[in-house]
C-alpha positions as a LaTeX table, in Angstrom:
\begin{tabular}{lrrr}
\hline
Residue & $x$ (\AA) & $y$ (\AA) & $z$ (\AA) \\
\hline
Met1 & 14.73 & 21.49 & 22.75 \\
Val2 & 15.06 & 17.84 & 21.81 \\
Pro3 & 13.73 & 15.38 & 24.44 \\
Ala4 & 17.14 & 14.59 & 25.97 \\
Asp5 & 17.90 & 18.30 & 26.33 \\
Glu6 & 14.48 & 18.91 & 27.87 \\
Leu7 & 14.97 & 16.21 & 30.51 \\
Ala8 & 18.45 & 17.50 & 31.33 \\
Ala9 & 17.25 & 21.10 & 31.53 \\
Thr10 & 14.30 & 20.10 & 33.71 \\
Ala11 & 16.65 & 18.48 & 36.23 \\
Val12 & 18.77 & 21.63 & 36.49 \\
Leu13 & 15.68 & 23.86 & 36.67 \\
Asn14 & 14.20 & 21.72 & 39.43 \\
Cys15 & 17.40 & 22.22 & 41.42 \\
Leu16 & 17.53 & 25.96 & 40.75 \\
Ile17 & 13.92 & 26.47 & 41.81 \\
Arg18 & 14.21 & 24.29 & 44.90 \\
Glu19 & 17.66 & 25.37 & 46.13 \\
Leu20 & 18.48 & 28.87 & 44.92 \\
Ala21 & 15.54 & 30.81 & 43.48 \\
Leu22 & 12.92 & 33.04 & 45.08 \\
Glu23 & 9.40 & 33.41 & 43.71 \\
Asp24 & 9.07 & 36.69 & 41.87 \\
Gly25 & 5.70 & 37.41 & 40.28 \\
Asp26 & 5.20 & 35.01 & 37.41 \\
Gly27 & 8.83 & 33.93 & 37.51 \\
Trp28 & 11.85 & 33.22 & 39.68 \\
Leu29 & 14.64 & 35.47 & 40.92 \\
Leu30 & 18.19 & 34.19 & 41.47 \\
Pro31 & 19.17 & 36.63 & 44.22 \\
Ala32 & 22.95 & 36.32 & 44.25 \\
Gly33 & 23.43 & 36.98 & 40.52 \\
Gly34 & 20.26 & 38.98 & 39.96 \\
Ala35 & 18.95 & 36.97 & 36.98 \\
Arg36 & 15.24 & 36.39 & 36.58 \\
Phe37 & 13.69 & 33.47 & 34.68 \\
Arg38 & 10.36 & 31.81 & 34.16 \\
Val39 & 9.17 & 28.37 & 33.10 \\
Arg40 & 6.07 & 26.64 & 31.81 \\
Gly41 & 4.81 & 23.13 & 32.25 \\
Gly42 & 2.79 & 21.09 & 34.70 \\
Arg43 & 4.52 & 18.71 & 37.05 \\
Trp44 & 7.98 & 19.47 & 35.63 \\
Pro45 & 9.32 & 22.86 & 34.46 \\
Leu46 & 9.69 & 23.32 & 30.71 \\
Ala47 & 10.39 & 26.08 & 28.17 \\
Pro48 & 12.68 & 28.26 & 30.34 \\
Glu49 & 13.03 & 31.93 & 29.48 \\
Leu50 & 15.44 & 34.54 & 30.81 \\
Ala51 & 14.41 & 38.14 & 31.44 \\
Ser52 & 16.46 & 40.62 & 29.44 \\
Ala53 & 16.26 & 44.25 & 28.43 \\
Gly54 & 14.60 & 43.18 & 25.20 \\
Gly55 & 12.02 & 40.93 & 26.85 \\
Trp56 & 11.93 & 37.22 & 27.56 \\
Gln57 & 14.65 & 35.19 & 25.86 \\
Ala58 & 14.27 & 31.43 & 25.38 \\
Leu59 & 16.99 & 29.32 & 26.98 \\
Asp60 & 18.42 & 26.12 & 25.58 \\
Leu61 & 20.20 & 23.56 & 27.77 \\
Asp62 & 23.52 & 25.42 & 27.55 \\
Gly63 & 21.75 & 28.60 & 28.61 \\
Val64 & 20.17 & 26.89 & 31.63 \\
Val65 & 23.56 & 25.48 & 32.69 \\
Ala66 & 25.19 & 28.89 & 32.27 \\
Leu67 & 22.42 & 30.46 & 34.35 \\
Ala68 & 23.02 & 27.94 & 37.12 \\
Gln69 & 26.80 & 28.45 & 36.99 \\
Gln70 & 26.44 & 32.22 & 37.21 \\
Glu71 & 24.25 & 32.00 & 40.30 \\
Leu72 & 26.37 & 29.34 & 41.99 \\
Arg73 & 29.58 & 31.35 & 41.50 \\
Ala74 & 27.93 & 34.46 & 42.88 \\
Arg75 & 26.44 & 32.60 & 45.83 \\
Thr76 & 29.41 & 30.46 & 46.87 \\
Gly77 & 32.40 & 32.49 & 45.71 \\
Val78 & 33.98 & 29.38 & 44.19 \\
Asp79 & 34.11 & 27.87 & 40.72 \\
Asn80 & 33.51 & 24.32 & 39.55 \\
Thr81 & 35.15 & 22.90 & 36.44 \\
Thr82 & 33.43 & 19.51 & 36.34 \\
Leu83 & 29.68 & 19.97 & 36.88 \\
Ala84 & 28.92 & 21.18 & 33.35 \\
Ala85 & 30.65 & 18.10 & 31.95 \\
Glu86 & 28.62 & 15.86 & 34.30 \\
Ile87 & 25.40 & 17.49 & 33.10 \\
Ala88 & 26.47 & 17.01 & 29.48 \\
Asp89 & 27.29 & 13.35 & 30.15 \\
Ser90 & 23.91 & 12.86 & 31.82 \\
Arg91 & 22.21 & 14.45 & 28.82 \\
Asp92 & 24.12 & 12.22 & 26.40 \\
Val93 & 23.16 & 9.13 & 28.39 \\
Val94 & 19.48 & 10.08 & 28.17 \\
Ala95 & 19.82 & 10.64 & 24.42 \\
Ala96 & 21.38 & 7.20 & 23.95 \\
Val97 & 18.70 & 5.60 & 26.14 \\
Leu98 & 15.86 & 7.25 & 24.23 \\
Ala99 & 17.36 & 6.17 & 20.91 \\
Ala100 & 17.81 & 2.60 & 22.12 \\
Arg101 & 14.25 & 2.40 & 23.44 \\
Gln102 & 12.91 & 3.66 & 20.14 \\
Gln103 & 14.87 & 1.02 & 18.22 \\
Ala104 & 14.17 & $-1.85$ & 20.63 \\
Gly105 & 12.29 & $-4.90$ & 19.47 \\
Pro106 & 10.42 & $-7.75$ & 21.21 \\
Gly107 & 11.66 & $-8.85$ & 24.62 \\
Thr108 & 12.38 & $-5.34$ & 25.88 \\
Trp109 & 11.13 & $-3.60$ & 29.00 \\
Phe110 & 7.81 & $-2.60$ & 27.52 \\
Glu111 & 6.72 & $-6.03$ & 26.31 \\
Pro112 & 3.31 & $-6.84$ & 27.84 \\
Arg113 & 4.49 & $-10.26$ & 29.03 \\
Ala114 & 7.35 & $-8.75$ & 31.05 \\
Asp115 & 7.13 & $-8.79$ & 34.84 \\
Pro116 & 5.56 & $-5.47$ & 35.94 \\
Tyr117 & 8.15 & $-5.39$ & 38.73 \\
Leu118 & 10.97 & $-5.33$ & 36.20 \\
Arg119 & 9.17 & $-2.70$ & 34.17 \\
Ser120 & 8.90 & $-0.53$ & 37.29 \\
Glu121 & 12.63 & $-1.00$ & 38.00 \\
Gln122 & 13.59 & $-0.10$ & 34.45 \\
Ala123 & 11.34 & 2.93 & 33.94 \\
Leu124 & 13.62 & 5.68 & 35.22 \\
Val125 & 14.75 & 7.36 & 32.02 \\
Ala126 & 14.96 & 10.78 & 33.70 \\
Gly127 & 16.54 & 9.52 & 36.91 \\
His128 & 16.59 & 11.58 & 40.11 \\
Arg129 & 14.41 & 14.57 & 39.25 \\
Tyr130 & 16.18 & 16.87 & 41.72 \\
His131 & 19.78 & 16.17 & 40.82 \\
Pro132 & 21.63 & 18.22 & 38.17 \\
Ala133 & 23.26 & 15.20 & 36.51 \\
Pro134 & 21.07 & 12.21 & 37.38 \\
Lys135 & 22.08 & 9.84 & 34.58 \\
Thr136 & 25.86 & 10.14 & 34.50 \\
Arg137 & 27.71 & 6.99 & 33.45 \\
Gly138 & 31.30 & 8.15 & 33.93 \\
Gly139 & 31.70 & 9.74 & 30.52 \\
Gly140 & 32.20 & 6.50 & 28.61 \\
Pro141 & 30.70 & 5.81 & 25.19 \\
Pro142 & 27.25 & 4.15 & 25.06 \\
Ser143 & 28.79 & 0.94 & 23.76 \\
Arg144 & 30.44 & 0.53 & 27.16 \\
Trp145 & 27.41 & 1.00 & 29.43 \\
Leu146 & 24.29 & 0.53 & 27.29 \\
Pro147 & 24.36 & $-3.30$ & 27.51 \\
Tyr148 & 23.91 & $-2.93$ & 31.29 \\
Ala149 & 21.43 & $-0.05$ & 31.35 \\
Pro150 & 18.13 & $-0.77$ & 33.12 \\
Glu151 & 16.42 & 2.00 & 31.16 \\
Val152 & 16.64 & $-0.12$ & 27.99 \\
Gly153 & 15.60 & $-3.39$ & 29.62 \\
Ala154 & 19.13 & $-4.74$ & 29.93 \\
Cys155 & 19.60 & $-8.36$ & 30.96 \\
Phe156 & 22.91 & $-10.18$ & 30.68 \\
Pro157 & 24.89 & $-13.14$ & 32.04 \\
Leu158 & 27.17 & $-12.55$ & 34.99 \\
Ile159 & 30.86 & $-13.38$ & 34.95 \\
Leu160 & 32.00 & $-16.12$ & 37.32 \\
Leu161 & 35.41 & $-15.78$ & 38.92 \\
Gly162 & 37.29 & $-18.48$ & 40.79 \\
Val163 & 38.88 & $-17.31$ & 44.04 \\
Pro164 & 41.47 & $-19.42$ & 45.91 \\
Glu165 & 39.79 & $-20.60$ & 49.09 \\
Asp166 & 42.38 & $-18.91$ & 51.28 \\
Leu167 & 41.65 & $-15.56$ & 49.58 \\
Leu168 & 37.85 & $-15.74$ & 49.79 \\
Ala169 & 36.52 & $-13.22$ & 52.31 \\
Gly170 & 33.17 & $-11.97$ & 53.45 \\
Glu171 & 30.53 & $-12.33$ & 56.10 \\
Gly172 & 27.02 & $-13.66$ & 56.52 \\
Asp173 & 25.11 & $-16.23$ & 54.51 \\
Thr174 & 26.36 & $-16.41$ & 50.92 \\
Gly175 & 25.52 & $-20.05$ & 50.38 \\
Ala176 & 23.15 & $-19.16$ & 47.56 \\
Val177 & 26.18 & $-18.39$ & 45.40 \\
Asp178 & 27.63 & $-21.86$ & 45.95 \\
Arg179 & 24.29 & $-23.54$ & 45.37 \\
Ala180 & 23.84 & $-21.65$ & 42.12 \\
Trp181 & 27.31 & $-21.79$ & 40.58 \\
Gly182 & 29.66 & $-23.58$ & 42.96 \\
Ala183 & 30.07 & $-26.53$ & 40.59 \\
Ala184 & 31.96 & $-24.27$ & 38.18 \\
Ala185 & 34.85 & $-23.79$ & 40.62 \\
Pro186 & 37.72 & $-26.32$ & 40.53 \\
Thr187 & 39.12 & $-27.89$ & 43.67 \\
Gly188 & 40.68 & $-25.32$ & 45.97 \\
Tyr189 & 38.59 & $-22.44$ & 44.59 \\
Arg190 & 35.26 & $-20.79$ & 45.42 \\
Val191 & 33.02 & $-19.01$ & 42.97 \\
Leu192 & 32.57 & $-15.24$ & 42.98 \\
Pro193 & 29.97 & $-13.69$ & 40.63 \\
Ala194 & 30.99 & $-10.41$ & 39.05 \\
His195 & 29.20 & $-7.70$ & 37.11 \\
Pro196 & 30.63 & $-7.71$ & 33.56 \\
Trp197 & 30.83 & $-3.91$ & 33.44 \\
Gln198 & 32.82 & $-3.85$ & 36.68 \\
Val199 & 35.20 & $-6.44$ & 35.27 \\
Glu200 & 35.72 & $-4.20$ & 32.23 \\
Leu201 & 36.22 & $-1.13$ & 34.41 \\
Leu202 & 38.83 & $-2.85$ & 36.57 \\
Ala203 & 40.76 & $-3.68$ & 33.37 \\
Ala204 & 43.83 & $-5.32$ & 34.92 \\
Arg205 & 42.92 & $-8.82$ & 36.11 \\
Asp206 & 44.68 & $-10.42$ & 39.05 \\
Asp207 & 46.35 & $-13.67$ & 37.96 \\
Arg208 & 45.18 & $-15.34$ & 41.17 \\
Leu209 & 41.58 & $-15.19$ & 39.95 \\
Leu210 & 40.29 & $-17.71$ & 37.43 \\
His211 & 37.77 & $-16.81$ & 34.75 \\
Leu212 & 35.16 & $-19.57$ & 34.96 \\
Gly213 & 32.89 & $-18.32$ & 32.20 \\
Arg214 & 29.43 & $-16.81$ & 32.43 \\
Thr215 & 26.13 & $-17.77$ & 34.01 \\
Asp216 & 23.53 & $-19.54$ & 31.90 \\
Glu217 & 20.71 & $-17.48$ & 33.38 \\
Leu218 & 20.34 & $-13.76$ & 32.73 \\
Ala219 & 20.54 & $-11.07$ & 35.40 \\
Trp220 & 18.20 & $-8.10$ & 34.97 \\
Ala221 & 19.52 & $-4.61$ & 35.64 \\
Thr222 & 17.52 & $-2.70$ & 38.23 \\
Ser223 & 17.12 & 1.00 & 38.93 \\
Ser224 & 20.29 & 1.32 & 41.02 \\
Leu225 & 22.37 & 0.21 & 37.99 \\
Arg226 & 24.75 & $-1.96$ & 40.04 \\
Thr227 & 22.09 & $-4.25$ & 41.53 \\
Val228 & 20.69 & $-7.06$ & 39.40 \\
Tyr229 & 17.77 & $-9.42$ & 39.88 \\
Leu230 & 17.75 & $-13.09$ & 38.86 \\
Pro231 & 14.08 & $-14.07$ & 38.51 \\
Gly232 & 14.71 & $-17.82$ & 38.31 \\
Arg233 & 16.53 & $-17.78$ & 41.64 \\
Asp234 & 14.51 & $-14.95$ & 43.23 \\
Leu235 & 17.79 & $-13.37$ & 44.26 \\
Ser236 & 19.29 & $-9.91$ & 43.97 \\
Leu237 & 23.03 & $-9.26$ & 43.80 \\
Lys238 & 24.53 & $-5.86$ & 44.52 \\
Phe239 & 28.00 & $-5.17$ & 43.14 \\
Ser240 & 30.62 & $-2.47$ & 43.37 \\
Leu241 & 30.73 & $-0.33$ & 40.25 \\
Glu242 & 33.55 & 2.12 & 39.53 \\
Val243 & 31.19 & 4.75 & 38.15 \\
Arg244 & 29.89 & 7.97 & 39.67 \\
Val245 & 26.10 & 7.86 & 39.77 \\
Thr246 & 24.57 & 11.10 & 41.10 \\
Asn247 & 26.73 & 11.95 & 44.14 \\
Asp248 & 28.96 & 8.96 & 44.67 \\
Ile249 & 31.18 & 6.30 & 43.17 \\
Arg250 & 29.04 & 3.20 & 43.60 \\
Arg251 & 31.22 & 0.94 & 45.67 \\
Leu252 & 30.45 & $-1.52$ & 48.40 \\
Trp253 & 32.58 & 0.38 & 50.87 \\
Leu254 & 34.28 & $-1.56$ & 53.65 \\
Arg255 & 32.91 & 0.89 & 56.18 \\
Asp256 & 29.40 & $-0.29$ & 55.25 \\
Leu257 & 30.22 & $-3.97$ & 54.78 \\
Arg258 & 31.51 & $-4.16$ & 58.35 \\
Trp259 & 28.06 & $-3.18$ & 59.60 \\
Leu260 & 26.04 & $-5.45$ & 57.35 \\
Ala261 & 25.45 & $-8.19$ & 59.93 \\
Pro262 & 24.78 & $-5.91$ & 62.95 \\
Val263 & 22.35 & $-3.78$ & 60.94 \\
Asp264 & 20.59 & $-6.90$ & 59.62 \\
Glu265 & 20.11 & $-8.11$ & 63.19 \\
Val266 & 18.57 & $-4.77$ & 64.21 \\
Leu267 & 16.30 & $-4.77$ & 61.17 \\
Thr268 & 15.13 & $-8.32$ & 61.89 \\
Lys269 & 13.95 & $-7.15$ & 65.32 \\
Thr270 & 12.47 & $-3.98$ & 63.85 \\
Phe271 & 10.25 & $-5.80$ & 61.38 \\
Ala272 & 9.35 & $-8.61$ & 63.76 \\
Asp273 & 6.80 & $-6.32$ & 65.43 \\
Ala274 & 6.15 & $-3.96$ & 62.51 \\
Pro275 & 2.77 & $-3.84$ & 60.74 \\
Glu276 & 2.21 & $-7.29$ & 59.27 \\
Thr277 & 2.02 & $-6.03$ & 55.69 \\
Ala278 & 5.52 & $-4.50$ & 55.94 \\
Ser279 & 8.77 & $-6.35$ & 55.31 \\
Met280 & 12.47 & $-5.78$ & 54.68 \\
Leu281 & 14.50 & $-7.51$ & 51.99 \\
Ala282 & 17.41 & $-8.77$ & 54.04 \\
Asp283 & 20.96 & $-8.25$ & 52.85 \\
Arg284 & 22.11 & $-11.67$ & 54.03 \\
Gly285 & 25.84 & $-11.46$ & 53.45 \\
Tyr286 & 28.63 & $-10.61$ & 51.08 \\
Arg287 & 31.74 & $-12.20$ & 49.67 \\
Thr288 & 34.81 & $-10.84$ & 47.96 \\
Ala289 & 38.40 & $-11.62$ & 47.06 \\
Asp290 & 40.97 & $-10.51$ & 49.63 \\
Leu291 & 43.78 & $-9.79$ & 47.19 \\
Gly292 & 45.60 & $-7.35$ & 49.42 \\
Gly293 & 44.45 & $-3.86$ & 50.31 \\
Glu294 & 41.07 & $-2.26$ & 50.90 \\
Asp295 & 40.71 & $-1.11$ & 47.29 \\
Ala296 & 40.65 & $-4.60$ & 45.76 \\
Tyr297 & 38.55 & $-5.91$ & 48.65 \\
Glu298 & 35.80 & $-3.39$ & 47.90 \\
Ala299 & 36.07 & $-3.55$ & 44.12 \\
His300 & 35.36 & $-7.31$ & 43.98 \\
Ala301 & 32.62 & $-7.39$ & 46.61 \\
Val302 & 29.14 & $-8.74$ & 45.91 \\
Leu303 & 26.21 & $-8.56$ & 48.33 \\
Leu304 & 23.33 & $-11.06$ & 48.39 \\
Arg305 & 19.81 & $-9.75$ & 48.95 \\
Asp306 & 16.67 & $-11.76$ & 49.66 \\
Gly307 & 14.07 & $-12.18$ & 46.93 \\
Phe308 & 10.32 & $-11.65$ & 47.13 \\
Gly309 & 9.03 & $-15.18$ & 47.56 \\
Ala310 & 5.98 & $-16.62$ & 45.84 \\
Gly311 & 3.23 & $-14.53$ & 44.30 \\
Pro312 & 3.16 & $-11.29$ & 42.32 \\
His313 & 6.17 & $-9.07$ & 42.80 \\
Pro314 & 5.78 & $-5.62$ & 44.36 \\
Leu315 & 6.35 & $-2.51$ & 42.26 \\
Leu316 & 9.14 & 0.01 & 42.70 \\
Ala317 & 7.89 & 3.32 & 44.07 \\
Ala318 & 10.21 & 5.26 & 41.75 \\
Gly319 & 8.68 & 3.48 & 38.77 \\
Ile320 & 5.18 & 4.38 & 39.94 \\
Ser321 & 6.28 & 8.00 & 40.25 \\
Glu322 & 7.69 & 8.06 & 36.72 \\
Gly323 & 5.09 & 5.84 & 35.07 \\
Phe324 & 5.46 & 2.64 & 33.06 \\
Pro325 & 3.22 & 0.36 & 31.00 \\
Gly326 & 0.92 & $-1.35$ & 33.47 \\
Ser327 & 1.30 & 1.23 & 36.24 \\
Pro328 & $-1.39$ & 0.77 & 38.89 \\
Leu329 & $-2.24$ & 4.47 & 38.58 \\
Asp330 & $-3.28$ & 4.16 & 34.96 \\
Gly331 & $-7.00$ & 4.04 & 34.28 \\
Leu332 & $-8.14$ & 5.01 & 37.77 \\
Gly333 & $-10.99$ & 7.46 & 38.16 \\
Pro334 & $-10.65$ & 10.30 & 40.70 \\
Asp335 & $-12.43$ & 8.49 & 43.57 \\
Arg336 & $-10.44$ & 5.33 & 43.01 \\
Ala337 & $-7.18$ & 7.31 & 42.76 \\
Leu338 & $-7.89$ & 8.99 & 46.09 \\
Glu339 & $-8.49$ & 5.62 & 47.70 \\
Trp340 & $-5.32$ & 4.29 & 46.07 \\
Trp341 & $-3.37$ & 7.17 & 47.64 \\
Arg342 & $-4.92$ & 6.54 & 51.07 \\
Arg343 & $-3.93$ & 2.88 & 50.89 \\
Tyr344 & $-0.46$ & 3.75 & 49.61 \\
Val345 & 0.34 & 6.17 & 52.43 \\
Gly346 & $-1.22$ & 3.75 & 54.90 \\
Gln347 & 1.16 & 1.00 & 53.81 \\
Val348 & 4.38 & 3.03 & 53.57 \\
Val349 & 4.25 & 5.51 & 56.46 \\
Pro350 & 3.45 & 3.43 & 59.59 \\
Pro351 & 6.41 & 0.99 & 59.19 \\
Val352 & 8.82 & 3.90 & 58.77 \\
Leu353 & 7.51 & 5.65 & 61.89 \\
His354 & 7.51 & 2.34 & 63.78 \\
Ala355 & 11.16 & 1.75 & 62.90 \\
Tyr356 & 12.17 & 5.20 & 64.11 \\
Phe357 & 10.11 & 5.60 & 67.26 \\
Arg358 & 10.06 & 1.99 & 68.48 \\
His359 & 13.55 & 0.87 & 67.44 \\
Gly360 & 15.65 & 3.97 & 66.73 \\
Val361 & 16.13 & 2.96 & 63.09 \\
Val362 & 16.15 & 5.45 & 60.22 \\
Leu363 & 15.08 & 3.67 & 57.04 \\
Glu364 & 16.31 & 5.22 & 53.82 \\
Cys365 & 12.79 & 5.13 & 52.48 \\
His366 & 13.26 & 7.12 & 49.30 \\
Leu367 & 11.63 & 6.18 & 46.00 \\
Gln368 & 14.26 & 3.65 & 44.93 \\
Asn369 & 14.29 & 1.78 & 48.23 \\
Val370 & 10.58 & 1.12 & 48.65 \\
Leu371 & 8.37 & $-1.31$ & 46.76 \\
Val372 & 4.63 & $-1.60$ & 47.14 \\
Gly373 & 2.58 & $-4.72$ & 46.52 \\
Met374 & $-0.86$ & $-4.46$ & 44.96 \\
Asp375 & $-3.79$ & $-6.53$ & 46.17 \\
Ala376 & $-6.32$ & $-8.31$ & 43.97 \\
Asp377 & $-8.21$ & $-5.03$ & 43.49 \\
Gly378 & $-5.13$ & $-3.16$ & 42.31 \\
Leu379 & $-4.80$ & $-1.20$ & 45.55 \\
Pro380 & $-1.65$ & $-1.02$ & 47.69 \\
Gly381 & $-1.64$ & $-3.95$ & 50.09 \\
Ser382 & 1.96 & $-4.23$ & 51.33 \\
Ala383 & 5.21 & $-2.29$ & 51.60 \\
Val384 & 8.68 & $-3.75$ & 51.08 \\
Phe385 & 11.81 & $-1.88$ & 52.11 \\
Arg386 & 15.38 & $-2.56$ & 51.02 \\
Asp387 & 19.05 & $-1.52$ & 51.24 \\
His388 & 20.81 & $-2.01$ & 54.57 \\
Glu389 & 23.59 & 0.28 & 53.35 \\
Gly390 & 21.44 & 3.39 & 53.70 \\
Val391 & 19.97 & 2.51 & 57.10 \\
Lys392 & 21.04 & 4.75 & 60.01 \\
Leu393 & 20.84 & 3.96 & 63.72 \\
Val394 & 19.92 & 6.61 & 66.29 \\
Ala395 & 23.08 & 6.99 & 68.38 \\
Glu396 & 21.17 & 7.69 & 71.59 \\
Arg397 & 19.39 & 4.34 & 71.24 \\
His398 & 22.22 & 2.11 & 69.96 \\
Gly399 & 25.30 & 3.34 & 71.79 \\
Pro400 & 26.76 & $-0.03$ & 72.85 \\
Leu401 & 26.24 & $-1.56$ & 69.41 \\
Leu402 & 27.78 & 1.42 & 67.62 \\
Ala403 & 30.82 & 1.25 & 69.90 \\
Ser404 & 31.26 & $-2.51$ & 69.48 \\
Leu405 & 33.67 & $-2.36$ & 66.54 \\
Gly406 & 35.97 & 0.13 & 68.22 \\
Pro407 & 36.39 & 3.92 & 68.27 \\
Asp408 & 38.15 & 4.17 & 64.91 \\
Val409 & 35.52 & 2.37 & 62.80 \\
Pro410 & 32.96 & 4.63 & 61.06 \\
Thr411 & 29.42 & 3.73 & 62.09 \\
Pro412 & 25.88 & 4.17 & 60.76 \\
Gly413 & 25.03 & 6.04 & 63.95 \\
Val414 & 23.45 & 9.50 & 63.74 \\
Pro415 & 22.04 & 11.89 & 66.34 \\
Ala416 & 18.28 & 11.60 & 66.77 \\
Ala417 & 17.57 & 15.08 & 65.39 \\
Tyr418 & 19.62 & 14.46 & 62.26 \\
Gly419 & 18.05 & 11.03 & 61.84 \\
Trp420 & 14.57 & 12.52 & 62.00 \\
Gln421 & 15.49 & 15.20 & 59.47 \\
Arg422 & 16.86 & 12.56 & 57.12 \\
Leu423 & 13.75 & 10.43 & 57.57 \\
Val424 & 11.42 & 13.33 & 56.78 \\
Tyr425 & 13.44 & 14.16 & 53.68 \\
Cys426 & 13.41 & 10.58 & 52.40 \\
Leu427 & 9.80 & 9.84 & 53.27 \\
Val428 & 7.98 & 13.09 & 52.57 \\
Thr429 & 10.15 & 15.20 & 50.24 \\
Asn430 & 11.76 & 12.52 & 48.11 \\
His431 & 8.96 & 9.96 & 48.20 \\
Leu432 & 5.41 & 11.03 & 49.03 \\
Leu433 & 5.65 & 14.38 & 47.23 \\
Glu434 & 6.55 & 12.54 & 44.03 \\
Ile435 & 3.84 & 9.90 & 44.35 \\
Ala436 & 1.33 & 12.68 & 45.02 \\
Gly437 & 2.66 & 14.42 & 41.91 \\
Ala438 & 2.01 & 11.29 & 39.85 \\
Val439 & $-1.57$ & 11.13 & 41.16 \\
Thr440 & $-2.36$ & 14.81 & 40.60 \\
Glu441 & $-0.75$ & 14.72 & 37.16 \\
Arg442 & $-3.60$ & 12.38 & 36.22 \\
His443 & $-6.25$ & 13.99 & 38.44 \\
Pro444 & $-5.49$ & 17.69 & 39.12 \\
Gln445 & $-8.72$ & 18.06 & 41.07 \\
Leu446 & $-7.31$ & 15.84 & 43.82 \\
Ala447 & $-4.48$ & 18.25 & 44.68 \\
Val448 & $-6.37$ & 19.70 & 47.66 \\
Glu449 & $-7.52$ & 16.30 & 48.95 \\
Leu450 & $-4.37$ & 14.18 & 49.01 \\
Trp451 & $-2.44$ & 15.77 & 51.85 \\
Pro452 & $-5.25$ & 15.97 & 54.43 \\
Val453 & $-5.58$ & 12.19 & 53.92 \\
Ala454 & $-1.85$ & 11.74 & 54.48 \\
Arg455 & $-1.88$ & 14.05 & 57.50 \\
Arg456 & $-4.51$ & 11.90 & 59.22 \\
Ile457 & $-2.37$ & 8.79 & 58.71 \\
Phe458 & 0.69 & 10.48 & 60.21 \\
Ala459 & $-1.34$ & 11.86 & 63.12 \\
Ala460 & $-2.93$ & 8.47 & 63.85 \\
Tyr461 & 0.46 & 6.97 & 64.65 \\
Gly462 & 0.78 & 8.81 & 67.95 \\
Ala463 & 1.58 & 12.04 & 69.77 \\
Gln464 & 5.38 & 11.98 & 69.58 \\
Pro465 & 6.94 & 15.47 & 69.71 \\
Glu466 & 8.64 & 14.97 & 66.35 \\
Leu467 & 5.32 & 14.13 & 64.70 \\
Arg468 & 3.56 & 17.09 & 66.30 \\
Glu469 & 6.34 & 19.35 & 65.05 \\
Leu470 & 6.20 & 17.85 & 61.55 \\
Leu471 & 2.46 & 18.39 & 61.28 \\
Ser472 & 2.69 & 21.98 & 62.51 \\
Ser473 & 5.86 & 23.13 & 60.78 \\
Pro474 & 5.49 & 25.23 & 57.63 \\
Glu475 & 8.62 & 23.65 & 56.17 \\
Ile476 & 10.23 & 20.29 & 55.44 \\
Pro477 & 13.86 & 19.66 & 54.41 \\
Ala478 & 14.93 & 19.18 & 50.80 \\
Lys479 & 18.42 & 18.01 & 49.89 \\
Thr480 & 20.57 & 20.54 & 48.00 \\
Asn481 & 22.04 & 18.26 & 45.36 \\
Leu482 & 23.05 & 21.09 & 43.03 \\
Leu483 & 24.98 & 22.94 & 45.73 \\
Leu484 & 26.56 & 19.72 & 46.96 \\
Arg485 & 27.82 & 18.84 & 43.48 \\
Trp486 & 29.04 & 22.39 & 42.88 \\
Leu487 & 31.05 & 22.32 & 46.11 \\
Gly488 & 32.41 & 18.83 & 45.40 \\
Ala489 & 30.94 & 17.36 & 48.57 \\
Asp490 & 31.45 & 13.73 & 49.46 \\
Gly491 & 28.74 & 11.39 & 48.24 \\
Gly492 & 27.52 & 10.72 & 51.78 \\
Asp493 & 27.23 & 14.40 & 52.71 \\
Ser494 & 23.84 & 16.04 & 53.07 \\
Ala495 & 22.70 & 19.62 & 53.31 \\
Tyr496 & 19.11 & 20.79 & 53.23 \\
Thr497 & 17.01 & 23.74 & 52.22 \\
Pro498 & 13.47 & 24.44 & 53.48 \\
Leu499 & 10.52 & 23.46 & 51.33 \\
Arg500 & 6.83 & 24.15 & 51.88 \\
Asn501 & 5.35 & 21.40 & 54.05 \\
Pro502 & 2.29 & 19.82 & 52.38 \\
Leu503 & 1.37 & 18.07 & 55.65 \\
Ala504 & 0.95 & 21.28 & 57.62 \\
Asp505 & $-2.58$ & 22.09 & 58.75 \\
Arg506 & $-3.63$ & 25.16 & 56.79 \\
\hline
\end{tabular}
């Protein structure tokens, strides 16, 4: 297979093995349909083969997709007419990205002078490794989305819109927008930055909005696609984007915007007594144009996120997992890599447990929401968390707050048991398993040493029943992204399948 096909097939195979298949000798059995397949490779499955009467038959990408469809139909009793097209779109995006990276010249993501933080944000060519269509871009041609693709080092000016003052809406502190670009707005208007791709996607422009031109400074695309970073202002802006990325259309939904300020207040308290090397990038506020109706309100919204402050920027955990030029894992010997892992887990895990047990807060601490700062010796010295939108509040702990906006307003509240399950998935399954995979990919001999180190760090936090259960359970939850996409679930829905627990004492 060509590289783009291999990456697309690997994503589907990862899902099949995690969600549907049973180990069967040197291969895997899909029990509902009866097919048997095997793979080769190290960290990621490659070279799939299907068992047939004539022996093992090599599978191309189409064969892998057909295998998945056959099993999903047999298992669920329903059909899906869109998933294959999503997988094909994801594959085509990867092909375009790989071609663009190969053709790129000076000033791109891999240039040695580039900020390692930006390189870590823009390293995710494969995307979510356990999603069947991780790189979908809505089916549009590369000319539409490639100028804004983080995987090719995209940086671009933002569009500035003028909103009549009586139609400007939002909440929180958005003064940074006025300080940066307010002079561009004529009397009676306020400035609203917009992502150029979103402006193109919206197509029809409301005559009440003025086009004030573009910013002089460039915004750098980050791993989430719709969030950009402006280095000169140390500011991140998160936009709505009318594109399905993995499981959801990437909008700033009103249901989440309503909770921005209350969640920020809870997080401020949470990190006030957290370990001193942990911090949260605050989502300070948002603004939008209230043009009539919820749809336009969400589509034009922009959220302002705190920057990093002075000093070296932290590195995105997802970038460390995937690898990028200048990764802190490169060049480490086995002993140093083991110490690096100990420091990494020691920085990331305690703040997450502190937030849950002390404050009833479930941080969405997956690979794309956690950054880790390196000290002068190249070892993890701090952890930075981000994205208020994904934060959940334990309902048993935050009842009055969750009821404060009325009974008909959706809330970020979740039952404690569900919140703990979600936390374990984000922290262990989605995050630490992948960082451990990146370490053992370089040092296979450390495979038996990493998890006892992590177990001690979890156990040192305390004797909470949830922790005791986690450290004794043979299984941890893994999200069933393939099944969810097949069944057309809502982007916020979650369902889990058991996965072997690496933290269990064996």
